[in-house]
C-alpha positions in Angstrom: -68.3 94.1 -24.9 -68.5 93.4 -28.4 -71.5 91.8 -30.1 -70.1 88.3 -30.6 -68.9 88.5 -26.7 -72.5 88.8 -26.0 -73.7 85.5 -26.7 -72.7 82.6 -28.6 -74.0 82.1 -31.8 -76.8 78.7 -32.1 -75.7 76.6 -34.7 -76.4 77.3 -38.5 -79.8 76.3 -39.0 -80.8 75.7 -35.6 -84.2 76.8 -33.7 -82.8 79.1 -31.3 -80.4 81.2 -33.0 -79.6 83.0 -29.4 -80.8 81.9 -25.9 -82.5 85.5 -25.3 -84.5 85.3 -28.6 -86.7 82.7 -26.2 -88.2 85.9 -24.7 -90.5 86.1 -28.0 -91.8 82.3 -27.3 -94.1 83.4 -24.5 -96.2 86.4 -25.6 -96.6 84.8 -28.8 -98.0 82.0 -27.2 -100.0 84.5 -25.2 -101.0 86.4 -28.3 -102.0 83.4 -30.0 -104.6 82.3 -26.9 -105.8 85.1 -26.7 -106.5 85.4 -30.8 -108.5 82.5 -30.4 -110.3 82.5 -27.4 -111.7 86.1 -28.7 -114.4 85.2 -31.0 -115.3 82.5 -28.2 -115.4 84.5 -25.0 -118.1 86.9 -27.6 -120.0 83.7 -28.6 -119.8 81.2 -25.7 -119.8 83.9 -22.5 -121.3 86.8 -23.5 -123.8 84.9 -26.1 -122.9 87.4 -28.7 -123.1 86.6 -32.9 -121.2 86.7 -35.7 -121.7 90.5 -36.1 -120.4 91.2 -33.1 -117.5 88.9 -33.7 -117.1 90.9 -37.1 -117.1 94.0 -35.1 -114.5 93.1 -32.9 -112.0 92.0 -35.6 -112.7 95.3 -38.0 -111.9 97.3 -34.7 -108.8 95.6 -34.1 -107.4 95.8 -37.9 -108.8 99.2 -38.1 -106.8 100.3 -35.1 -103.6 98.3 -36.2 -103.2 100.8 -39.5 -102.7 104.2 -38.0 -100.2 102.0 -35.2 -98.2 100.5 -37.2 -97.2 103.9 -38.5 -97.0 105.6 -35.5 -95.0 102.7 -33.6 -92.5 102.7 -36.7 -92.2 106.4 -36.3 -91.4 106.0 -33.1 -88.8 103.7 -33.3 -87.0 105.1 -36.1 -87.0 108.5 -34.1 -85.9 107.6 -30.7 -83.7 104.5 -31.9 -84.5 102.6 -29.2 -85.7 98.6 -29.5 -86.1 96.8 -25.9 -88.1 99.5 -24.7 -90.5 99.2 -27.1 -91.0 95.3 -26.7 -91.2 95.5 -22.4 -94.0 98.2 -23.4 -95.4 95.7 -25.8 -95.6 92.7 -23.3 -96.4 94.9 -20.5 -99.3 96.4 -22.4 -100.4 92.6 -23.0 -100.5 91.7 -19.4 -102.0 94.7 -18.7 -105.4 94.2 -21.2 -105.9 90.5 -20.3 -106.0 91.6 -16.6 -108.2 93.7 -17.6 -110.5 91.9 -19.5 -110.3 88.7 -16.9 -111.2 91.0 -14.1 -114.0 93.0 -15.9 -115.1 90.4 -18.5 -118.6 92.2 -20.7 -118.8 92.8 -24.3 -118.0 96.2 -24.5 -114.6 95.9 -22.4 -113.7 93.2 -24.7 -114.7 95.2 -28.0 -112.2 98.3 -26.0 -109.7 95.7 -25.1 -109.5 94.6 -28.9 -109.3 97.7 -30.2 -106.5 98.6 -27.6 -105.1 95.2 -28.3 -104.9 95.8 -32.6 -103.0 99.7 -31.4 -100.1 98.2 -28.8 -99.3 94.9 -31.2 -97.4 96.7 -33.7 -95.0 98.5 -31.6 -92.6 95.3 -30.9 -92.7 94.6 -34.4 -90.1 97.2 -36.2 -88.1 96.7 -32.9 -87.8 93.6 -32.9 -86.2 93.1 -36.3 -83.8 95.6 -36.0 -82.6 94.1 -32.8 -82.1 91.1 -34.9 -80.3 93.5 -37.4 -78.2 95.2 -35.4 -77.1 92.4 -33.0 -76.2 89.6 -35.4 -73.2 90.0 -37.3 -74.4 89.9 -41.5 -73.4 85.9 -41.8 -75.8 85.0 -38.6 -78.6 87.0 -39.9 -80.2 84.9 -42.2 -80.2 81.5 -39.7 -81.2 84.3 -37.2 -84.4 85.3 -38.3 -85.2 82.1 -39.6 -84.9 81.5 -35.9 -87.1 84.5 -34.8 -89.6 83.5 -37.5 -90.0 80.1 -36.6 -89.9 80.5 -32.2 -93.2 82.6 -32.9 -94.7 79.5 -34.8 -93.5 77.7 -32.0 -95.1 80.2 -29.5 -98.0 80.2 -31.1 -98.1 76.1 -31.5 -97.8 76.5 -27.5 -100.3 79.3 -27.1 -103.1 77.5 -28.6 -102.1 73.7 -27.0 -102.4 75.1 -23.7 -105.9 76.6 -24.4 -106.8 73.2 -25.8 -105.2 71.3 -22.8 -107.3 74.0 -20.4 -110.3 73.2 -22.0 -110.7 70.3 -22.2 -109.9 69.6 -18.2 -112.4 72.5 -17.6 -115.9 72.0 -16.5 -118.4 72.4 -19.6 -118.9 76.2 -20.5 -115.9 77.4 -17.9 -112.3 78.1 -18.9 -112.3 80.9 -21.4 -112.2 83.5 -18.7 -109.2 81.1 -16.9 -107.2 81.4 -20.4 -106.8 85.3 -20.3 -105.0 84.7 -16.5 -102.6 82.2 -18.4 -102.1 85.0 -21.0 -101.1 87.5 -19.0 -98.8 85.2 -17.1 -97.0 84.5 -20.3 -96.6 88.2 -21.3 -95.6 88.9 -18.2 -92.9 86.4 -18.5 -91.4 88.0 -21.9 -91.8 91.1 -20.3 -89.3 89.8 -17.1 -87.1 88.0 -20.3 -86.6 91.1 -21.8 -85.6 93.4 -19.0 -83.4 90.9 -17.7 -81.7 89.5 -21.0 -82.2 92.0 -24.2 -80.3 95.0 -24.3 -80.0 97.7 -26.8 -76.9 97.2 -28.9 -73.8 100.3 -28.0 -74.1 101.4 -30.9 -76.8 101.2 -33.3 -76.4 99.5 -37.3 -75.3 102.7 -39.6 -78.8 104.0 -40.7 -80.8 101.5 -39.2 -84.5 102.5 -39.7 -87.7 100.5 -41.0 -86.4 100.9 -44.5 -83.0 99.3 -43.9 -85.1 95.8 -43.4 -86.5 96.1 -47.0 -83.2 95.7 -48.2 -82.4 92.4 -46.7 -84.6 89.4 -47.6 -84.2 87.5 -44.6 -85.7 90.5 -42.6 -88.4 91.5 -45.2 -89.5 87.9 -44.9 -89.4 87.9 -41.2 -91.0 91.5 -41.1 -93.7 90.8 -43.1 -94.8 87.5 -41.2 -95.7 89.5 -38.4 -99.5 90.1 -39.7 -99.0 94.3 -39.6 -99.0 96.4 -42.2 -95.1 97.7 -42.8 -94.8 101.1 -43.6 -90.5 101.7 -44.4 -91.0 105.2 -44.2 -93.8 107.8 -42.7 -96.3 108.8 -45.4 -96.9 112.9 -46.4 -99.0 114.4 -49.1 -96.1 114.2 -51.6 -95.9 110.6 -51.2 -99.3 109.9 -51.6 -98.5 111.6 -55.0 -95.6 110.2 -55.6 -97.6 106.9 -55.2 -100.3 107.8 -57.7 -97.2 109.2 -60.4 -95.5 105.6 -59.9 -98.5 103.4 -60.4 -99.2 105.4 -63.2 -95.8 104.5 -64.5 -95.6 101.0 -63.7 -99.3 100.4 -65.0 -97.7 98.0 -67.5 -95.4 96.3 -65.2 -95.8 93.4 -62.1 -95.9 95.9 -59.7 -99.9 96.9 -59.5 -100.6 93.4 -60.5 -99.0 91.8 -57.6 -100.3 94.2 -55.3 -104.0 93.7 -56.5 -103.0 90.3 -56.2 -101.8 90.5 -52.5 -105.1 92.6 -51.6 -107.9 89.7 -53.6 -105.7 86.9 -51.2 -105.5 89.4 -47.8 -109.6 90.0 -48.8 -110.6 86.5 -49.0 -108.2 85.3 -46.3 -110.0 88.2 -43.7 -113.5 87.3 -44.8 -112.8 83.4 -44.2 -111.0 83.8 -41.5 -113.4 86.3 -39.5 -116.7 84.0 -39.8 -114.9 80.6 -39.2 -115.1 80.2 -35.6 -118.5 81.6 -35.5 -119.3 79.0 -38.0 -118.0 75.9 -36.2 -119.6 77.0 -33.3 -122.9 77.0 -35.5 -122.7 73.2 -36.4 -121.7 72.6 -32.8 -118.1 72.1 -32.7 -116.8 72.6 -28.3 -115.0 75.7 -27.7 -111.9 73.1 -26.9 -112.5 71.2 -30.4 -112.1 75.1 -32.1 -108.7 75.3 -30.6 -107.8 72.5 -31.6 -108.7 73.2 -35.3 -106.8 76.1 -34.8 -103.8 73.9 -33.4 -103.7 72.0 -36.3 -102.9 75.1 -38.7 -100.6 76.9 -36.2 -98.9 73.5 -36.1 -98.4 72.6 -40.0 -97.1 76.3 -40.7 -94.8 75.6 -37.6 -93.9 72.1 -39.1 -93.2 73.4 -43.0 -92.1 76.9 -42.5 -88.2 75.6 -42.5 -88.9 74.5 -45.8 -90.6 76.8 -47.7 -87.4 79.0 -48.4 -85.6 75.6 -50.1 -88.9 75.1 -52.0 -88.3 78.7 -53.6 -84.9 78.3 -54.6 -83.8 78.0 -58.4 -87.1 81.0 -59.4 -89.3 78.5 -58.0 -91.3 81.4 -56.3 -94.1 82.3 -58.7 -94.6 78.5 -59.1 -95.1 78.2 -55.5 -97.3 81.2 -54.8 -99.9 79.9 -57.5 -99.6 76.3 -55.9 -100.2 77.8 -52.4 -103.0 80.1 -53.5 -104.9 77.1 -55.3 -104.3 74.9 -52.3 -106.0 77.8 -49.9 -108.9 77.9 -52.5 -109.7 74.1 -52.4 -109.8 74.6 -48.9 -112.1 77.4 -48.5 -114.3 75.6 -51.2 -114.3 72.4 -48.9 -115.5 74.5 -45.8 -117.9 75.8 -48.3 -119.3 72.3 -49.1 -119.5 71.0 -45.9 -121.3 74.1 -44.9 -123.9 73.6 -48.1 -124.8 70.0 -46.0 -127.2 69.6 -43.5 -125.6 69.1 -40.5 -127.4 65.6 -39.5 -125.6 64.1 -41.9 -122.5 64.6 -39.9 -121.9 63.3 -36.1 -119.7 65.9 -34.2 -116.2 63.7 -35.0 -116.4 64.1 -38.4 -117.2 67.3 -38.6 -114.8 68.6 -36.4 -112.0 66.0 -38.2 -112.8 67.7 -42.0 -112.2 71.1 -40.5 -108.8 69.6 -38.7 -107.7 68.7 -42.1 -108.7 71.7 -43.8 -107.4 74.1 -41.2 -104.0 72.1 -41.0 -103.8 72.6 -45.0 -104.9 76.4 -45.0 -101.7 76.7 -42.6 -99.5 75.1 -44.7 -100.4 77.0 -47.8 -100.1 80.3 -45.9 -96.8 78.9 -44.8 -95.5 78.8 -47.9 -97.6 81.9 -49.9 -95.6 84.2 -47.5 -92.4 82.8 -48.4 -92.7 83.2 -52.2 -94.7 86.1 -52.0 -92.2 88.1 -49.8 -89.2 86.9 -52.0 -91.1 87.9 -55.2 -92.0 91.5 -53.4 -87.9 92.0 -52.5 -86.9 90.7 -56.6 -89.0 93.9 -57.5 -87.6 96.4 -55.1 -84.7 96.2 -57.4 -84.5 99.7 -59.4 -87.8 100.9 -57.3 -88.5 103.0 -54.6 -88.4 100.3 -51.9 -90.6 102.4 -49.5 -93.5 103.3 -52.0 -94.0 99.9 -52.7 -94.0 98.2 -49.3 -95.7 101.1 -48.3 -98.7 100.9 -51.2 -98.6 96.7 -50.1 -99.3 97.4 -46.6 -102.0 100.1 -47.0 -104.1 97.6 -49.3 -103.6 94.7 -46.6 -105.0 96.9 -44.1 -107.5 97.8 -46.0 -108.2 93.9 -47.2 -108.4 93.1 -43.6 -110.9 96.2 -42.6 -113.0 95.4 -45.6 -112.5 91.6 -45.3 -113.8 91.2 -41.4 -116.8 94.1 -41.8 -118.0 92.2 -45.0 -117.8 88.6 -43.1 -120.4 89.5 -40.6 -122.8 91.2 -43.0 -122.7 88.1 -45.4 -122.6 85.7 -42.8 -125.5 87.3 -40.8 -128.1 88.1 -43.9 -126.6 85.0 -46.9 -125.2 82.6 -44.4 -121.8 80.7 -43.8 -122.0 79.0 -47.0 -122.3 81.8 -49.3 -119.1 83.8 -47.1 -116.8 80.8 -47.9 -117.8 80.4 -51.3 -116.9 84.5 -51.6 -113.5 83.9 -50.1 -112.6 81.1 -51.9 -113.6 83.2 -55.3 -111.6 86.3 -54.0 -108.8 83.9 -53.1 -108.8 82.8 -56.9 -108.8 85.8 -58.5 -105.0 86.2 -57.0 -103.8 83.4 -58.8 -103.9 84.8 -62.1 -103.3 88.4 -61.4 -99.6 86.2 -60.2 -99.5 84.6 -63.3 -100.1 87.8 -65.1 -97.1 90.1 -62.6 -94.9 86.7 -63.2 -95.2 87.0 -66.8 -95.1 90.7 -66.9 -91.3 90.9 -64.8 -89.9 88.5 -67.5 -90.8 90.2 -70.2 -89.7 93.5 -69.0 -86.0 91.6 -67.7 -85.9 90.8 -71.3 -86.6 94.0 -72.2 -83.7 95.5 -70.3 -81.2 92.7 -70.9 -81.8 93.6 -74.5 -80.9 97.1 -74.0 -78.1 97.0 -71.8 -76.8 93.5 -74.4 -76.2 91.7 -71.1 -76.6 87.8 -71.9 -80.0 86.0 -70.3 -79.5 83.2 -67.8 -81.7 79.9 -68.2 
């Protein structure tokens, strides 16, 4: 049966490009609900503190980096797609169920590290599946649909957690969310088993490296929050990366990598300590879910408009404005952390955090789209594998270092210092992006001068 006969394409620009893409919605709901519940389980259920939250986040991010390499290699070597999706979703359900049945801090730390190892197993598979099952004309709307459905899943997961906690007796309900997440992950697993099959003929030379040649697939892949290594690195590749960076020292690439590193480091520091901070100012578990809901909903609402905002060469301006927006939001939370809690009632604190974290969600949606487009632009004439591999390695390093540093800074110096540090690090990314854009413009002008090609206005 041909691909076109396998299912009707959705309307151009529609949220659901094909009905089978809906299988990604429940598992995203499960993962988002679990991610919000995890620090709350540590703080409320197991009576831990910021150090345990930071340890869990560090273990998770530490597991994600090698897992991204391993599962990407498996996807390329075996050439399978739907079996990896099924493995991912069933593993999620098992981990959630084990933690719900035997809740303890050691179990949670082990489960979250295992979650980090399993989570990337579907990343390359899902993107390559879309690449292979949609025609070239349909792929832009298909990847947009995939990203939007993933965000809607995130919103539904956090919304369901909020509703459940509001309706549960005080201090209860967090463990029940694990059972809900289990059911959601199993729903996606059943959907994969019933409705998704690998295409009989794979896309020619369809590997992780293929995704780097399509801007829509690269953008969707980078939104998955997992490192992206188009090729398995070797000792020789590390040497080539060092040589490549030396050659590019006066170009925009190292500046882009530095900007992404500082942005990721500041974000990791802030996000790790944010839930413990809200607990420290007496925000209830349901309120923390509501704050996270503002972030996820804001991303889902503005995501369809981010591509249009970057049209006409506006990506450099968008990435800088988005970074400044995040700096201002972090600074507002920093200012709130400086003030005595007695000056505000709980509703005021909750409202300010809902607004701030919602704006942070908006800034990330615009940042991720604009930075992905700038990264894709710089792939031309270069080794995509080296550039993306270096970018992902730095991103993974930023996540690990940020989580660990956040716990130490908050425990020893306070949340206000932590949030000030996160704002300062993201602010460093802004001039780095500006210098990268100027460097690209100079290099492009020089190339046009050498070739004698007319410059475009």
